[in-house]
N, C-alpha and C positions, 0 to 999 in steps of 0.2 A: 505295738505294745511290747515292752521289754519283758524278759523272763521274770524279773523280780515283780513287776506290776501284774503280770499274768498270775503268778503264784499268789500274790496278795488278793487278787480278785477271786480266784478259785477258793482260797481259804475263807474269804469273807462270805461268799455264797454258801459254802458248806456250813459255816457258823450260823448264818441266818436261817438256813433250812433246819438245823438242829434246834435252834431256839423257837422257830416258828411252827414246829411240828405240834401235834396234839400232846396233851399233858402226859399221856401214858407212854410216850416214846422216850427212851433214855439213850444216852450216848453208848456206843458199842464198847463194852468193857473188854472185848476180846482183841481189840487193836493193841498190838504189842508195842513196847518201847522201840524195838528194832524196826517195826513197820513205820513208826513215826520218823525215825532217823532216815530211812530210805526215802520216804515221801518228801522229807525236807531237803534231800539232795546229797546225803551222805552216801559214799560208795562202799560197797561190801568187798572186802578183800579176804579171801580164804587163806588161813595159815596152813597151807597144804604141803609144806616142806618142813623138815626138822629145824632149819634155820629160822623160818618165819614163825614157827610155833615157839621157839626159844625167845624170839624178840617179843612176841605177844605176851608171854608170861612175865616179862619185865615191867609191863604196864599195870597201873592200878586197874582192878577188874570192875566191870559194870559201872564205870563212871566216865563221864565226858571230861577229858583233860586236854588243855591247850598245849601245843608244842610248836616251836618255831623251826623252820627249815628254809634256808636260803632267803632269810628276811621276811618270810610269809608265815602267818599264824595258821595252823591247822588244828582241828579238833578230832581227837581220837576216842573211840569207845571200844574197849577190848572185851570180848565175850569168849573166854577160854572154853566154856562148856560147848559152844558151837564151833570152836576153833576158827573164829572170825574176828576181823578188825573192821570197824566202820570208820571211814575217814571223810571229814568234811572241811570245807574252807569257811571263811568268815560268813559268807552268804548262806551256806547250808546251816551253819549254827544259828544264825538269825532266823532263818525259816523254821528251824526246830523250836526256837523260843516262841515264835508266833503261833505255831501249831499247839504247843504246850499250853499257852495262854488261852487259846480258843477252846481247847479241850477242858481246861480248868473252869473256864466261864460256863461252858455247857454243863459240866458236872455240878457246879454250884447251883445251877438252876433246878437241879433235881434232887439235891441232897439236903439233909437237915443241918442246922447251924453247928451241931456237935461234930458231924462228919466234916464240915468245912474247916473247923478249927484244927482237926487232925491233919488235914491236907495242908493247911497253912504251915503247920509245924514241920511237916516233911519237906515242903518247899524251902523253908528257912534253912533246914539242915543241908539240903542240896546246894543252896547258894553259898553256904559256908564252905562246903567241900570244894566248890568251884574256886572260891577265893584262895583256898589253901593250895590248889593245883597250879596257880599262876606264878 
């Protein structure tokens, strides 16, 4: 089983367990965005030198942005508060999108239509930001 297939299998099982649980169980709201990135395969790089910190501060903050280096696309998430940069390749970014979709589906199962509409608006704004970053 390839790494990609294994990830999809684990994500599917987790999704089924979330949806299959009793009605009183809700998705864990304490799972941070950063934890989701790490789970998806993004690597955490500490901005632990003045040079790294200066480079970190040139990036848009708390947004995933694509960058190309040596003909390959990478996705960066700068968190200046934590002095950290998350770096992922195309596969890590796709894994993140899959996790986000599974989380969104699980949350929709437990939230009212009004709450779902607010989340849809936030997702639309996020997708527009991603389009601007390309």
